[in-house]
PAGU-195654 format. One record per atom (N, C-alpha, C): residue number from 1; x, y, z; residue in one letter. Coordinates in steps of 0.2 Angstrom, whole numbers. Each point is the difference from the previous one (the first is absolute). Last residue first. Example, Ala and Ser with C-alpha at 12.3 -4.5 7.8 and 13.67 -1.06 7.14 Angstrom:
BEGIN
2;64;-11;35;S $
2;4;6;1;S $
2;-4;5;3;S $
1;2;-28;0;A $
1;-4;6;0;A $
1;4;6;0;A $
//
This chain:
BEGIN
286;393;739;454;X $
286;-2;-6;3;X $
286;0;0;8;X $
285;8;17;-17;X $
285;-7;0;1;X $
285;-3;-6;4;X $
284;23;2;-7;X $
284;-1;5;5;X $
284;-7;0;2;X $
283;7;-14;-18;X $
283;2;-3;6;X $
283;-2;5;6;X $
282;-4;7;-23;X $
282;-4;-5;2;X $
282;1;-3;7;X $
281;15;16;-9;X $
281;-6;3;1;X $
281;-5;-5;3;X $
280;20;-8;-8;X $
280;1;3;7;X $
280;-7;4;2;X $
279;1;-11;-22;X $
279;1;-5;5;X $
279;0;4;7;X $
278;1;13;-19;X $
278;-7;-3;1;X $
278;0;-5;6;X $
277;21;9;-6;X $
277;-4;6;3;X $
277;-7;-3;1;X $
276;14;-14;-12;X $
276;2;0;7;X $
276;-4;6;4;X $
275;-2;-2;-24;X $
275;-3;-6;3;X $
275;1;0;8;X $
274;10;17;-14;X $
274;-7;1;0;X $
274;-4;-6;4;X $
273;24;-1;-3;X $
273;-3;5;5;X $
273;-7;1;0;X $
272;10;-14;-16;X $
272;0;-3;7;X $
272;-2;5;5;X $
271;1;8;-22;X $
271;-5;-5;0;X $
271;0;-3;7;X $
270;17;14;-5;X $
270;-6;4;0;X $
270;-6;-5;1;X $
269;22;-9;-3;X $
269;-1;3;6;X $
269;-7;4;1;X $
268;5;-10;-21;X $
268;-1;-5;5;X $
268;-1;3;7;X $
267;6;14;-18;X $
267;-7;-3;0;X $
267;-1;-5;5;X $
266;21;10;-1;X $
266;-5;5;2;X $
266;-7;-3;0;X $
265;25;-8;-2;X $
265;-6;-4;0;X $
265;-6;4;3;X $
264;21;10;-4;X $
264;1;-5;-5;X $
264;-6;-5;1;X $
263;2;18;15;X $
263;-2;2;-6;X $
263;1;-5;-6;X $
262;-1;2;27;X $
262;1;-6;-5;X $
262;-2;2;-7;X $
261;0;14;21;X $
261;6;-4;0;X $
261;1;-5;-6;X $
260;-19;16;9;X $
260;5;3;-5;X $
260;6;-5;-1;X $
259;-28;2;10;X $
259;7;-4;0;X $
259;4;3;-6;X $
258;-23;6;11;X $
258;5;4;-2;X $
258;7;-4;0;X $
257;-29;-1;2;X $
257;6;-4;-1;X $
257;5;4;-3;X $
256;-21;9;15;X $
256;4;0;-7;X $
256;6;-5;1;X $
255;-26;8;11;X $
255;6;-4;1;X $
255;3;0;-7;X $
254;-19;18;11;X $
254;3;-3;-5;X $
254;6;-4;2;X $
253;-22;4;16;X $
253;4;4;-5;X $
253;3;-3;-6;X $
252;-12;-5;22;X $
252;-4;-1;-6;X $
252;3;4;-5;X $
251;3;-10;28;X $
251;3;3;-6;X $
251;-4;-2;-7;X $
250;-2;-3;26;X $
250;-6;1;-5;X $
250;3;3;-6;X $
249;12;-8;19;X $
249;-1;7;0;X $
249;-5;2;-5;X $
248;6;-23;4;X $
248;-3;3;6;X $
248;-1;7;0;X $
247;10;-11;-19;X $
247;-7;-2;1;X $
247;-3;3;7;X $
246;23;4;-5;X $
246;-4;4;-4;X $
246;-8;-2;1;X $
245;16;-12;12;X $
245;-1;7;3;X $
245;-4;4;-5;X $
244;5;-22;-6;X $
244;-5;0;6;X $
244;-1;7;2;X $
243;16;-3;-17;X $
243;-7;0;-2;X $
243;-5;-1;5;X $
242;23;1;6;X $
242;-2;6;-3;X $
242;-7;0;-2;X $
241;10;-20;9;X $
241;-1;6;5;X $
241;-3;6;-3;X $
240;7;-17;-14;X $
240;-6;-2;4;X $
240;-2;5;5;X $
239;20;3;-12;X $
239;-6;2;-4;X $
239;-7;-3;3;X $
238;26;6;7;X $
238;-5;-4;3;X $
238;-7;2;-4;X $
237;27;2;-8;X $
237;-6;4;2;X $
237;-5;-5;2;X $
236;22;-5;-9;X $
236;-2;-1;7;X $
236;-6;4;2;X $
235;7;-10;-26;X $
235;4;3;5;X $
235;-3;-1;7;X $
234;-9;-9;-20;X $
234;7;-1;-1;X $
234;4;4;5;X $
233;-24;-1;-2;X $
233;3;-6;2;X $
233;7;-1;-1;X $
232;-13;17;-15;X $
232;-2;-2;7;X $
232;2;-7;2;X $
231;14;14;-18;X $
231;-6;-3;0;X $
231;-2;-2;8;X $
230;16;20;-2;X $
230;0;-7;-2;X $
230;-7;-2;-1;X $
229;15;22;4;X $
229;-7;-1;-2;X $
229;0;-6;-4;X $
228;18;12;19;X $
228;-1;-3;-6;X $
228;-8;0;-1;X $
227;22;14;14;X $
227;-6;-4;0;X $
227;-2;-2;-6;X $
226;19;16;15;X $
226;-1;-6;-4;X $
226;-7;-3;1;X $
225;14;25;3;X $
225;-6;-4;3;X $
225;-1;-6;-5;X $
224;23;16;7;X $
224;-5;-3;-5;X $
224;-5;-4;3;X $
223;19;12;11;X $
223;-7;1;1;X $
223;-5;-2;-5;X $
222;27;-8;8;X $
222;-4;4;-5;X $
222;-8;0;2;X $
221;20;-10;12;X $
221;-4;5;3;X $
221;-4;4;-6;X $
220;20;-14;-8;X $
220;-3;-1;6;X $
220;-3;6;2;X $
219;3;-2;-26;X $
219;4;1;6;X $
219;-4;-2;6;X $
218;-8;-15;-11;X $
218;6;4;0;X $
218;-1;7;-4;X $
217;-15;-22;13;X $
217;1;6;-5;X $
217;6;3;1;X $
216;-13;-25;5;X $
216;5;4;2;X $
216;1;6;-5;X $
215;-21;-15;10;X $
215;3;2;-6;X $
215;6;4;2;X $
214;-10;-9;17;X $
214;-2;-5;-4;X $
214;3;1;-7;X $
213;3;14;20;X $
213;5;-3;-4;X $
213;-2;-6;-4;X $
212;-11;15;17;X $
212;1;4;-6;X $
212;5;-4;-4;X $
211;-8;-9;20;X $
211;5;6;2;X $
211;1;3;-7;X $
210;-15;-17;-1;X $
210;6;-3;1;X $
210;5;6;1;X $
209;-21;7;-13;X $
209;1;-5;5;X $
209;7;-1;1;X $
208;-10;15;-16;X $
208;2;3;6;X $
208;1;-5;5;X $
207;-8;-5;-22;X $
207;7;1;0;X $
207;2;4;6;X $
206;-20;-17;-7;X $
206;1;5;5;X $
206;8;2;0;X $
205;-15;-8;-22;X $
205;4;-2;6;X $
205;1;5;5;X $
204;-21;-1;-18;X $
204;6;3;1;X $
204;4;-4;6;X $
203;-24;2;-19;X $
203;3;-3;6;X $
203;7;3;1;X $
202;-24;10;-10;X $
202;5;-3;-2;X $
202;4;-2;6;X $
201;-22;16;-6;X $
201;1;-6;2;X $
201;6;-3;-3;X $
200;-13;24;8;X $
200;4;-3;-5;X $
200;2;-7;3;X $
199;-22;17;5;X $
199;5;-5;3;X $
199;4;-2;-6;X $
198;-19;21;7;X $
198;4;-4;-4;X $
198;5;-4;3;X $
197;-15;14;12;X $
197;-4;-1;-6;X $
197;3;-4;-5;X $
196;-1;9;28;X $
196;4;-4;-5;X $
196;-5;-2;-6;X $
195;-7;14;18;X $
195;5;4;-4;X $
195;3;-5;-5;X $
194;-15;-7;18;X $
194;-3;1;-7;X $
194;5;5;-4;X $
193;13;-12;18;X $
193;-7;0;0;X $
193;-3;1;-7;X $
192;23;1;12;X $
192;-2;4;-6;X $
192;-8;0;0;X $
191;11;-13;16;X $
191;1;7;1;X $
191;-2;4;-5;X $
190;0;-23;-3;X $
190;-5;2;5;X $
190;0;7;2;X $
189;17;-8;-15;X $
189;-7;-1;-3;X $
189;-6;2;5;X $
188;22;-2;9;X $
188;0;6;-5;X $
188;-7;0;-3;X $
187;5;-18;13;X $
187;-1;6;4;X $
187;-1;6;-4;X $
186;4;-21;-10;X $
186;-7;0;3;X $
186;-1;7;4;X $
185;21;-4;-11;X $
185;-5;1;-5;X $
185;-7;0;4;X $
184;26;3;6;X $
184;-6;-1;4;X $
184;-6;1;-4;X $
183;24;6;-4;X $
183;-1;-8;1;X $
183;-6;-1;5;X $
182;10;22;-9;X $
182;-2;-2;7;X $
182;-1;-7;1;X $
181;8;10;-21;X $
181;-5;5;2;X $
181;-3;-2;7;X $
180;16;-13;-13;X $
180;3;7;1;X $
180;-5;5;3;X $
179;-5;-23;-5;X $
179;5;-1;5;X $
179;4;7;1;X $
178;-19;-3;-16;X $
178;-2;-2;7;X $
178;6;1;5;X $
177;-3;3;-25;X $
177;4;5;4;X $
177;-1;-2;8;X $
176;-12;-12;-18;X $
176;7;-2;0;X $
176;5;5;3;X $
175;-25;3;1;X $
175;3;-6;3;X $
175;7;-1;-1;X $
174;-14;23;1;X $
174;4;-4;-5;X $
174;3;-6;3;X $
173;-22;19;3;X $
173;5;-5;4;X $
173;3;-4;-6;X $
172;-13;25;1;X $
172;2;-6;-4;X $
172;5;-4;4;X $
171;-19;22;5;X $
171;6;-4;1;X $
171;0;-6;-4;X $
170;-13;25;-4;X $
170;-1;-6;4;X $
170;7;-3;0;X $
169;-16;23;-7;X $
169;7;-2;0;X $
169;0;-6;5;X $
168;-19;14;-6;X $
168;2;-3;-6;X $
168;7;-3;1;X $
167;-12;12;17;X $
167;-4;-6;-1;X $
167;3;-3;-6;X $
166;15;15;17;X $
166;-4;1;-6;X $
166;-4;-7;-2;X $
165;18;7;17;X $
165;-7;1;2;X $
165;-4;2;-6;X $
164;24;-3;7;X $
164;-2;3;-6;X $
164;-7;2;0;X $
163;10;-13;17;X $
163;1;7;1;X $
163;-2;4;-6;X $
162;-1;-24;0;X $
162;-6;3;4;X $
162;1;8;1;X $
161;17;-11;-11;X $
161;-6;0;-5;X $
161;-6;2;4;X $
160;20;-4;12;X $
160;1;6;-4;X $
160;-6;1;-5;X $
159;1;-19;14;X $
159;-1;6;4;X $
159;0;6;-4;X $
158;5;-20;-10;X $
158;-7;0;1;X $
158;-2;7;4;X $
157;23;-6;-3;X $
157;-3;2;-7;X $
157;-8;1;1;X $
156;13;-8;18;X $
156;2;7;-1;X $
156;-4;3;-6;X $
155;-1;-23;4;X $
155;-4;4;5;X $
155;1;7;-1;X $
154;13;-14;-13;X $
154;-7;-1;-2;X $
154;-4;4;5;X $
153;26;6;-6;X $
153;-4;-4;4;X $
153;-7;0;-1;X $
152;16;14;-12;X $
152;1;-7;-2;X $
152;-5;-5;5;X $
151;5;28;-9;X $
151;-3;-4;5;X $
151;-1;-8;-3;X $
150;13;14;-12;X $
150;0;4;6;X $
150;-4;-3;5;X $
149;9;-17;-18;X $
149;-4;6;0;X $
149;1;4;6;X $
148;9;-22;-5;X $
148;5;6;-2;X $
148;-5;6;-1;X $
147;-13;-22;0;X $
147;6;0;3;X $
147;4;6;-4;X $
146;-25;4;2;X $
146;4;-4;-4;X $
146;7;0;3;X $
145;-28;5;5;X $
145;7;1;2;X $
145;4;-5;-3;X $
144;-23;9;-11;X $
144;3;-5;4;X $
144;7;2;2;X $
143;-26;10;-9;X $
143;7;1;1;X $
143;3;-6;4;X $
142;-23;9;-17;X $
142;2;-5;5;X $
142;8;1;1;X $
141;-22;15;-10;X $
141;7;-1;0;X $
141;1;-5;6;X $
140;-22;8;-18;X $
140;3;-1;6;X $
140;7;-2;0;X $
139;-17;15;-16;X $
139;5;-5;0;X $
139;2;-1;7;X $
138;-15;17;-12;X $
138;-3;-6;3;X $
138;4;-6;0;X $
137;5;23;-8;X $
137;-1;-5;-5;X $
137;-4;-6;3;X $
136;5;19;13;X $
136;-4;3;-6;X $
136;-1;-6;-5;X $
135;13;-4;20;X $
135;-7;1;1;X $
135;-4;2;-6;X $
134;23;-2;-2;X $
134;-3;-7;1;X $
134;-7;1;2;X $
133;12;20;-2;X $
133;-1;-4;-7;X $
133;-3;-7;1;X $
132;5;13;20;X $
132;-5;3;-4;X $
132;-1;-3;-7;X $
131;19;-7;13;X $
131;-7;-3;2;X $
131;-6;4;-3;X $
130;24;6;-4;X $
130;-3;-6;-4;X $
130;-7;-2;2;X $
129;14;18;10;X $
129;-1;2;-7;X $
129;-4;-6;-4;X $
128;6;-2;23;X $
128;-4;6;0;X $
128;-1;2;-8;X $
127;14;-18;5;X $
127;-7;-2;1;X $
127;-4;6;0;X $
126;23;3;-1;X $
126;-2;-3;-6;X $
126;-8;-2;0;X $
125;11;9;19;X $
125;0;5;-5;X $
125;-3;-3;-6;X $
124;4;-15;17;X $
124;-5;4;1;X $
124;-1;6;-5;X $
123;19;-13;-1;X $
123;-6;-4;-1;X $
123;-6;4;1;X $
122;20;9;6;X $
122;0;0;-7;X $
122;-7;-4;-3;X $
121;6;0;23;X $
121;-2;7;-2;X $
121;-1;0;-7;X $
120;9;-20;8;X $
120;-7;1;2;X $
120;-2;7;-2;X $
119;22;-4;-3;X $
119;-3;-4;-5;X $
119;-8;1;1;X $
118;15;9;16;X $
118;0;4;-6;X $
118;-4;-3;-6;X $
117;4;-12;20;X $
117;-4;6;1;X $
117;-1;4;-6;X $
116;13;-20;-1;X $
116;-7;-1;1;X $
116;-4;6;1;X $
115;24;-8;-7;X $
115;-2;7;0;X $
115;-8;0;0;X $
114;11;-21;-1;X $
114;6;4;4;X $
114;-2;7;0;X $
113;-14;-15;-13;X $
113;0;-1;8;X $
113;5;4;4;X $
112;-12;8;-24;X $
112;6;-3;3;X $
112;0;-1;7;X $
111;-19;1;-22;X $
111;4;4;5;X $
111;6;-4;2;X $
110;-24;-11;-7;X $
110;6;3;-3;X $
110;4;4;5;X $
109;-23;-13;0;X $
109;1;7;3;X $
109;7;3;-3;X $
108;-15;-16;-16;X $
108;4;-1;6;X $
108;1;7;3;X $
107;-22;-8;-15;X $
107;7;2;-1;X $
107;3;-1;7;X $
106;-24;-3;-17;X $
106;4;-3;6;X $
106;7;3;-1;X $
105;-28;5;-9;X $
105;7;0;-1;X $
105;4;-2;6;X $
104;-27;-1;-11;X $
104;5;-1;5;X $
104;7;0;-3;X $
103;-21;2;-13;X $
103;-2;3;6;X $
103;5;-1;6;X $
102;-2;0;-30;X $
102;3;-3;6;X $
102;-1;4;7;X $
101;-5;3;-25;X $
101;-5;-2;4;X $
101;2;-3;7;X $
100;13;10;-19;X $
100;-1;-7;0;X $
100;-6;-2;4;X $
99;7;23;0;X $
99;-2;-2;-7;X $
99;-1;-7;-1;X $
98;8;7;21;X $
98;-7;2;-1;X $
98;-2;-1;-7;X $
97;22;-5;5;X $
97;-4;-4;4;X $
97;-7;2;-1;X $
96;16;14;-9;X $
96;0;-7;-4;X $
96;-5;-5;4;X $
95;4;21;11;X $
95;-4;1;-6;X $
95;-1;-7;-4;X $
94;15;0;18;X $
94;-7;1;2;X $
94;-5;1;-6;X $
93;23;0;-4;X $
93;-2;-7;1;X $
93;-7;0;3;X $
92;10;21;-4;X $
92;-1;-3;-6;X $
92;-3;-7;1;X $
91;7;12;19;X $
91;-6;3;-3;X $
91;-2;-3;-7;X $
90;20;-7;12;X $
90;-6;-3;3;X $
90;-6;3;-4;X $
89;21;8;-6;X $
89;-1;-7;-3;X $
89;-7;-3;3;X $
88;7;21;9;X $
88;-1;1;-7;X $
88;-2;-7;-4;X $
87;9;0;22;X $
87;-7;2;0;X $
87;-3;1;-7;X $
86;23;-5;2;X $
86;-5;-6;2;X $
86;-7;2;0;X $
85;17;17;-3;X $
85;-1;-4;-6;X $
85;-5;-6;2;X $
84;5;13;18;X $
84;-4;4;-5;X $
84;-1;-4;-6;X $
83;15;-9;16;X $
83;-7;0;2;X $
83;-5;3;-5;X $
82;24;2;-4;X $
82;-3;-7;-1;X $
82;-7;-1;2;X $
81;11;20;5;X $
81;-1;0;-7;X $
81;-3;-7;-2;X $
80;6;3;23;X $
80;-6;4;-2;X $
80;-2;0;-8;X $
79;13;-18;17;X $
79;2;5;-5;X $
79;-7;3;-3;X $
78;0;-18;17;X $
78;2;7;3;X $
78;1;5;-5;X $
77;-18;-19;-5;X $
77;7;0;1;X $
77;2;7;3;X $
76;-22;-9;-7;X $
76;1;2;7;X $
76;8;0;1;X $
75;-11;-6;-21;X $
75;-4;5;2;X $
75;1;2;8;X $
74;10;-15;-20;X $
74;3;2;5;X $
74;-3;7;3;X $
73;-12;-22;-13;X $
73;3;6;-1;X $
73;4;2;6;X $
72;-16;-21;-12;X $
72;5;1;5;X $
72;4;7;-2;X $
71;-26;-13;-6;X $
71;6;4;-2;X $
71;5;1;6;X $
70;-22;-16;-7;X $
70;5;1;5;X $
70;6;4;-3;X $
69;-29;-6;-3;X $
69;6;2;-3;X $
69;5;2;5;X $
68;-22;-18;1;X $
68;4;6;2;X $
68;5;2;-4;X $
67;-17;-16;-6;X $
67;-2;1;7;X $
67;4;6;3;X $
66;-8;-6;-25;X $
66;6;2;3;X $
66;-2;1;7;X $
65;-12;-18;-18;X $
65;1;7;3;X $
65;6;2;3;X $
64;-11;-18;-20;X $
64;5;1;6;X $
64;-1;7;2;X $
63;-10;-12;-20;X $
63;-3;-1;6;X $
63;4;1;6;X $
62;6;3;-24;X $
62;2;-6;4;X $
62;-4;-2;6;X $
61;-5;20;-13;X $
61;0;-6;-5;X $
61;2;-7;4;X $
60;2;21;11;X $
60;-7;-2;-1;X $
60;-1;-6;-4;X $
59;22;9;2;X $
59;-2;-3;6;X $
59;-7;-2;0;X $
58;8;11;-18;X $
58;3;-7;0;X $
58;-2;-3;7;X $
57;-6;23;-4;X $
57;-4;-5;-4;X $
57;3;-7;0;X $
56;12;17;12;X $
56;-7;-1;3;X $
56;-4;-5;-4;X $
55;21;6;-9;X $
55;0;-4;5;X $
55;-6;-2;4;X $
54;0;17;-17;X $
54;1;-7;-3;X $
54;1;-5;5;X $
53;0;22;7;X $
53;-7;-2;-2;X $
53;0;-7;-3;X $
52;21;10;7;X $
52;-5;-2;5;X $
52;-7;-2;-2;X $
51;15;7;-16;X $
51;2;-6;2;X $
51;-4;-2;6;X $
50;-3;22;-8;X $
50;-2;-5;-5;X $
50;1;-7;2;X $
49;9;18;13;X $
49;-8;-1;1;X $
49;-2;-5;-5;X $
48;25;-3;7;X $
48;-4;6;-3;X $
48;-7;-2;1;X $
47;24;-9;14;X $
47;-6;-2;-4;X $
47;-4;7;-2;X $
46;20;-3;15;X $
46;2;-1;-7;X $
46;-6;-1;-5;X $
45;5;12;27;X $
45;-3;-5;-4;X $
45;2;0;-8;X $
44;18;9;18;X $
44;-7;2;-2;X $
44;-3;-6;-4;X $
43;17;-7;19;X $
43;0;4;-6;X $
43;-7;2;-2;X $
42;7;-17;17;X $
42;3;7;2;X $
42;0;5;-6;X $
41;-6;-25;-7;X $
41;2;2;7;X $
41;3;7;0;X $
40;-17;-4;-19;X $
40;6;-3;2;X $
40;1;2;7;X $
39;-22;-2;-16;X $
39;2;4;6;X $
39;7;-3;2;X $
38;-6;-7;-22;X $
38;-6;3;3;X $
38;2;5;5;X $
37;15;-14;-12;X $
37;-4;3;-5;X $
37;-6;3;2;X $
36;16;-12;14;X $
36;4;6;-4;X $
36;-5;3;-5;X $
35;-9;-10;24;X $
35;3;-3;-6;X $
35;2;6;-5;X $
34;-11;-5;28;X $
34;4;4;-5;X $
34;3;-5;-6;X $
33;-23;-8;11;X $
33;6;3;3;X $
33;5;3;-5;X $
32;-27;-9;3;X $
32;5;2;-5;X $
32;6;4;4;X $
31;-19;-19;5;X $
31;3;6;4;X $
31;6;2;-4;X $
30;-23;-14;-8;X $
30;7;2;0;X $
30;1;5;4;X $
29;-20;-20;-3;X $
29;2;7;2;X $
29;7;0;-1;X $
28;-13;-20;-4;X $
28;-4;5;-2;X $
28;2;7;1;X $
27;13;-26;-3;X $
27;-1;6;4;X $
27;-5;5;-4;X $
26;10;-21;-8;X $
26;-5;-1;5;X $
26;-2;6;4;X $
25;16;-4;-20;X $
25;3;-2;7;X $
25;-6;-1;5;X $
24;-5;9;-21;X $
24;2;-7;-1;X $
24;3;-3;6;X $
23;-5;23;0;X $
23;-6;-4;0;X $
23;1;-7;-1;X $
22;18;15;-2;X $
22;-2;0;7;X $
22;-6;-5;1;X $
21;7;5;-22;X $
21;4;-4;3;X $
21;-1;-1;8;X $
20;-12;16;-13;X $
20;-2;-7;-2;X $
20;4;-5;3;X $
19;5;23;5;X $
19;-6;-2;3;X $
19;-2;-7;-2;X $
18;20;10;-10;X $
18;0;-2;7;X $
18;-6;-2;3;X $
17;5;10;-22;X $
17;-1;-7;0;X $
17;0;-3;7;X $
16;5;23;-5;X $
16;-7;-1;-2;X $
16;-2;-8;-1;X $
15;22;8;7;X $
15;-5;2;5;X $
15;-7;-2;-3;X $
14;21;-16;-5;X $
14;-2;7;-2;X $
14;-6;2;4;X $
13;17;-17;10;X $
13;-6;0;-4;X $
13;-2;7;-2;X $
12;18;-4;15;X $
12;2;0;-7;X $
12;-6;0;-4;X $
11;-1;-2;24;X $
11;0;7;-3;X $
11;2;1;-7;X $
10;-4;-19;17;X $
10;-2;0;-7;X $
10;0;7;-3;X $
9;5;-3;23;X $
9;4;-5;-3;X $
9;-2;-1;-7;X $
8;-12;16;13;X $
8;6;2;-1;X $
8;5;-6;-3;X $
7;-25;3;6;X $
7;3;-3;-6;X $
7;7;2;-1;X $
6;-19;-3;21;X $
6;5;4;-2;X $
6;4;-3;-6;X $
5;-26;-6;7;X $
5;7;-2;-1;X $
5;4;6;-1;X $
4;-24;-6;15;X $
4;4;4;-6;X $
4;7;-3;-1;X $
3;-26;-3;13;X $
3;6;-3;0;X $
3;4;2;-7;X $
2;-21;10;17;X $
2;3;-1;-6;X $
2;7;-3;0;X $
1;-26;1;15;X $
1;8;0;0;X $
1;2;-1;-7;X $
//
């Protein structure tokens, strides 16, 4: 099992210095999420081959590996021009992952929930272009249903991944999205079975509770999806239940600390999460 850090809260750290900082925080693995000097959100990668080589050397020097590379592109949006651009960005990102020796990439379904049929068709079109590249480079892909994607429910996401029917495509469960993707971590985890290879760990309040009025949003009726990425214990996700389900499922993949809420105390949060993950793993085994 790998325990990784999503370093989004410390994205100001220069790329080549990042591995050493992550090692100081007690992590051996990085899940590298979007950052402006590497692979930004929804745009073409900003890194050249020379920098990729330097980054690989800095990772080796710090004794830190990249568990997964996480790009986010509009590869299943209804707009065809945007989809083609996203595929172009994916191709460069896959090349970067291969040059870094990374064997896992993560992403979201993307697309639009109000145009789910069209978005799914675009998703399949993109997969047709990209799966041969993942195969060629020996890179596996894990997908997560994200609030406001064309597929948001965890059960539906697992079923869609089964429909892809490819040994290199798996499922990611994101704990802070629990209340948007079905509010049933044990059920979704059991339903995924060995398709579950990654778990994102952070806490969130259930903003869907109290008839949707725990948080009041304006204008009334907005379809905004409210969620958080808090330290474990600061929200309402049942982590005892979640870790018991992972243990029962024989999970041996990657657990990623992905707290985004506390940039002013990123170090303290990262250290806390590393300790809490270890505690929950130990408790689940008892």
